[in-house]
N, C-alpha and C positions, 0 to 999 in steps of 0.2 A: 528162824526169821518169820517176818508176819506175812500175813497170804497180801493177795491183791485185794484190797477190800477198800473201802469209805474209812474215813478216819475213825476211828474209836478207840473204846476203856480196854488195858488189861486189867483183868480181874483175876484176882485167885481161883485156882481152882476148886470146885468143891469137894470134889474124891479125893485130893491131895491129904495124907495125913498129917494131922496137927503137930506142929514141932515144936522144941522150944527156943531160944534163940540160940544157944550155944550149937543145935541140930541144923538151924537155918543158915548158920554162918559156914557150916562147913558142907553144906551141900554145892554141889558144882553147877547146878541149873535148876530151875523151876519152872512149873508147867503150869501155863497160863491158859485161858480162853480169851479169846479176842471178838467181841459184841459190834459191828458197825453201829452208827448211830442209827434208829429207825427200824433195823433190821428185829425179826421176831423169829426168827429160826434159829437155832444154837450150831454155831460156826466150827468145824473139826478144829481139835486143840492141835497148840500150834507150840513147839517146845523155843523156849528165850533162853539160849545162852550166855547166862547172865545170875551169879550168884544171889541168893535169896534176900540178901543184903542192899542189891540195888533195885529190888521189884520196887519199893517204893518211890525212889526217884524217876525210874522209868516211865511208872504208871503215870507220877505227876507230871512230866512232860510232857508224856501222850494226851494225857487229857487238856494240857494246855494247848498244845496243837491242835485237838479237837474243836475247841473253842475260837481259833483264829483261822482256820481255815473254812471258808464258806462251805456250807451244807451242801453235799452233791460232789465235791471236788473229790476227783478220782486218784489216787495214788497209781504211780504207774508201777510195772511187775518187778516183784520182789524188793517194796520198798524196803528200808532199814537194812539192806544186804549186808553193813558193817556188824550185823546182830549175830549172825549165824556163828556158826562152831567155828572156835581157831583158839589158839593157845594165850592168844593177848587179848582174849575177851573185854577184862575189863578195862585195859586201856583204850580198845576203841571205842568200847559205850563211855566211855570219860572223855575221851575228845571228842564224839559226837555229841556228848549231852552242855560242853563247854559251848560248841558251835551253836548248839539247840537253844540254849540261856542267852546269846550275844546277838545271832540276828534278827534283824528286826521284823524281816518275814520270814516267817517260820515255814512255808510254803518249798522254801528254796532247798530244804532236804530232799524235798522230791526232784530236786535235778539231776543225782545222782543215781536214778535206778539202776539193779544191776543189770537189765534187759536190756541198756544199751548198746550192750557189748555184741549180743546177737545181730542187729543190722548192720552192725560193723562189721561183723566179721562175714555177712552174707555178700555185702558189698565188693568185701575184698576178694570173695569169693570169685565173684562176676567178672572182677576185674584181670583176674590171673585168669578166668577162661579166655575173654579178649585177648589178652597180650599173648595168650597160645596159640590161638586161631591168626592172630597176626605174624604172628612167630613164622607158624606155618607157610601161609602165603609166601612170607618174605626169604624164608630160606630153604624151604622145602619145593615151594611152586611156582619158584623161577623170580621171583619179586615184583617188581612194579615194570612197566614198560610205557614207552610212549604212542601216543595217538597218532596214527599218522591222518596227514591231508588226502579227503575221498571227496573234497568239493571238484563236482564237474566229472567224476568217473561214473561209469555206468554200473549197476548194480550186480552183475557178475566180478567188474573190475575190482569194485568195493570190497568183496566178502573176499575175495583172494589176497587186497593186501591185509586186509584185518586178521585171516588166519598168519599171513606170513609174521605178521607184527605180536603172534598170542592172543590175539583177541575174539569177539567172536561178533555177529550180527545179532543185535537187541530188535526193536520194534522195526517195520518200517512205515513211515510215514507218506501220505501222496499228496501233491500240492500240484493244485492247478497251473500250470504256465506255460503261455504262448511262446516265450522265445526258447525255451529248452526244450531237446528231445523229451518225449517220454522215458523214464528209466534211469532218468540221469540224477544223479546226487546231485541236491539244492543245500542242504545244511547235514550236520550231526552233532552230537552230542554225544560225549564231549567232546569238547573244542580238538584242533589239531596241535599236538605238541603237550597236552597234559599226560601227565605221568599218572597211571592207576593200574591198580594190581593185575597180572598176568591173568589171563580169561574171563575179562569184563566185559559186558555187553554196550555196542555204542549203537545207539538209535539213527536211524538215516532217513531223512525228508528227501522225497526221489519226487520227477516231475510227472503228472499226470500228464495227459493229451488234453489238450484246449480245445475248446467248442472255434475258439479266433486262432488267430496264427500272425504273425509278422510278418510281413513281407521287405525281404532284404534290399539292398540298393543292387541294381543289376548293372550299373552304365559304365561302359569300358570292356564288361565283359564279352564274350562269345555267346549264342545262343545255345550251345553245347553246356559252359560251365553255368549258364544259367540254368538249363533243364535238371543240372544237379542238384544246384542249391534248392531250387524251386523243390522239384519233391523230397529233398531231406525236410524243408517246410509245407508238407502237404497240400503245394500250391502246382495249379497246371501252368505251363509256359505255351505262350501265344505270338508267334512271329508276324511281325507289319513290316513289308516294303519298304525304306525312302532313304532319299538320297542327301547328301550333304556334301560340301567340298572342302570339309576338311577331315572329319572324322575318316579314318580306315574303313575302308570295305570288311564286314563281317564282322564290325563291334556295333553293340548295341546304344545308340544316342539316346533312348531315355524309354521310361514307362510309364504304366499307369496300372493298377494303384501304386502311388508314389512309395520311395521307400521308407521303411518306420512305421507305415500305415499297419490298422490291423482288420483284418478281413475275415469272413467265415472261412474256413479249415475247407478245402476244396475248390476256392475259387481260382480264377484266371487273371494271373497276371501277362497284359501286352505288352510288345517289347519293341521298340523302332529297332530293325536291321539294318544298317547300311550298306548298300548293293552300290554306291558309285555316285559320280558328280551328278549334280540337278542343272547343270549348264549342258552336258553333252545329248545330243537328240538322240531317241533308239528308235529303232523301227517299231513298228504298228505293227502285235500281232494278228493273225487271223481267227473269226470265232463264226466265220459263216459254218450253217449247218449242226452249230452245238445247242445244247440245250440253255435255256437262260443261267441254270445252275452251273453249269460246268462254263459257259461262256465267262460268266464275275469272279470264276478260279483263276483262268488265265488270264485275265486282264489284273488282277488284284497279285496273282505272282510275279507279275511284268512291273509291278510298279503304279499301273494306272488306275484312273477310279471309274469303277465301269456306270454309266447308267441306262440301267432295260425301261424299255416299254411295250408297248402289246397293241398290234392293232390286224385288222383284217388286211390280206394283199393277194394279188392274183400271182404270185408265183412262191416257189418255196415248201416246204412241207410245214406242218400245223406243229407248235410247239417246240419249233428250232429258230435259230437266228436267222435271218432272212435281210436283212439292211446293218449295216456297220458303216460311222464315221467318225474318224477318220479311216478310208479304206488301208486294206492290207499291205502292208511294205511302208506306208509313209514315216517320215522323219519327225517324231513330235518328242516335244520334251516331257523328261519323265514326271509324270504322277498328273498329266494330263489326262483331262475328263475322255471316257470314248462311249458315243452312243452306239447302241444299237437295239433293234426291235424285231420281237419274235413274234411268228405269225399265230393270231386266232383263227387262220382261215378264211373264205369268203364270208360275204355280211353282205345283206342290202338297207342295212339301218346304219351301217358308220358311213361318215361325211369329211370329205377331203378336207385338207388342212391348208390352206394359203402359204405361197410361196415367199418369205421373208429375207433369204439370205442375200447378203449385198447393203442391207436396209440399216439403217440407224437403230440402234436398241429402242428406244422412246417410239419411234413410227411404228418399228415392226409388233412391239408388246402393243400399240392402241388396235393395230390388226387382227390379232390374231383374238385377243378379246372380243374384239366386234363380230368375229366368228363364231363364237359361243365356247370359248377353250380357255382352260387356263395357260399362264406363261411361267415357265423356270428359266432364268437363266444363269450359267457358270462362264465363268471369266477363261478364257483359252489365250495360250500364248501363241503370235502369228505375227513376225514381223515384216509378213506382205500385207498384211491387212491394218489397213487404221484404228487404232484403238477407238471402242464403243459400238464398232458395226457385227452384224452378224455373218458368223465365220459360215455356222452349219444348222442345220435342223433339227430333230427329229420329232415325229417321222417327216421323212421327206414328200414334200408337194407330190402330188398328183399318184407319189409310189405307194402309198398306202393310205389306209383310211381308219379312222380311230372314231370313238365315240363323242357325241358333243358333249364338252363338260370336261374330258378329259385334260391332261396337262400336255402341253407341248414344249419341247426344251431345245434353248437357244445356247448355244456357244456364242460367249462374246467376244472379240481379239480385246486383248492387252497389250496390244503393240510389240515391241520386244521385251518389254519389261516385265521380266517373269517374278518378282519379290510381289508380296503384299503383307499388310498387317493382319493378323490370326485375330479373330472377333473375340472378345470374354462372352461365353456363353456360361459362366458360372450363375447357379441358379434357374436358368432356361428349363424346361422340359429337354426330354429328346429329340421328339419332333420340332422345336423352335429350333433347338442348339443345332441341328443337322438342315435346316434352310437355311439359317445364317452363315454358318460354313461353307455350305455350295456355292450361295452367292457370292461371298470372295474367292470362291475358286479354290478350295479345299475339300480334302475327302474326309468325313468323318466316321470314326471308329471307335465302335462303344465295347468297351469290356464286360465281357459276361458274365454275370454273378450267376451262382448253384440257382436260384430263383431271380430269375429276369422281371426287374419291375420297370414297365415299359413307359409307366404313369410317373417316375420319378423326377426327379430334377438333378441335375449335372452338379458333383460333388468337386469334380476333379480334372484339369484337361491337361493335354503336352501335347505341343508347348503351348504354354501359359499365352492368354489373352493381353496384347500388347506388341508381341513379338514379332520379328519382320520373319519373315519364311518365305517359301518355294511355291508358288503358285501349283494347286493338285498336289500337293504334299498330304499326307494322313495326317491330322489331329487326331488323339486320344480323346474317348469321354468316359468317366467313369461316374455312373450314376447311382443312386441312393435313393429310399424311400420319400415321400413327401413328407415335411411337417406336420404334428397333428395340430 
């Protein structure tokens, strides 16, 4: 057969013995050299399985091929494979030469290289190996299994489910999520109900702790239920007493931040817990002799609005409450403002406050301001005092002294009407909102952020502005940083 070479000519071997025609016809094969066109080295002799009578014909056709195939054309491995040893050599050569004479493009004879069998054999061998591995998994490794649903499970639970299904945990990816507890599966690959070979890995995407968390809606729950839910969401509960004529005692009436809000983890969620009806008077607790902070705690827990003042007094101990109004045991409406004075000791520079109890609020304000003090008014429900008249003041005239320029608090009767409209304080600073709410008779309560922003503006409030509520009840405020 011919080597892999460029198209060349077949020349008689110069070392072959000279034979007469009769001997040539008797020869079963002829030894020849193949010399590629342009080559200078002599190639290894090859044997053409052809009788001598066919040599000239073969040479002629190969010479024709040399001229018709462009220079540089490479003949594939073992071209002219049909010229190898075979009992029907002459017939094969005749068939080849017949095709060779009739083909317009003589290069097509190279489309039948012997080496095309090799890649096919390797391909078939590879397919056989793949089939064997596939058969092993199917028949010896348990075949295919169905991927279970892992969404919503914890990582240990998902691992257990996969092991029971004959699968393994592959890569575990993390994704920040404020709505799902850390470690809970958010996604899986392959998806649920897919059929995969037993032992296949399943990639899990689990929730990672977020810097923010979503506030759940706590309305209608008890404080105990709310605390459990908030703890799971990395939030802190703060209870604020309120009153409502409809909502049962012990239930949460409202909250701030509002449900579905996103806040930094660790934030406080204040809830209004109903303690009774706002129309049933309750007794005033005693705060005399307590510190300012202790008095505030007692009053807040009882559902009142504490209003603290500091001044000099000739009685009582320093840093303790020496005056309170209303007095202990007085029946007052829930949420009512309660004023108390904490002693700073005696002073020679403090001045007395004029007595304005019983005066109309307009006249009382003028008189106090003319005395060099600031005036802060608060609505107070008192069915026995006409609306707009001063019911009480702090400090009480002649009983205590304060420094010039300090504030004097006035409780102004709202008559028997214990309802008022909650002002809209959204967008106000915290101090502005406090003044507005207190003037209308409400108790502002700011929800504490992890880092308090005192100069921030109010972003949320409950009850919202324009709502009818009862005088003295708390209004929750949620502040955020000022816009740049």
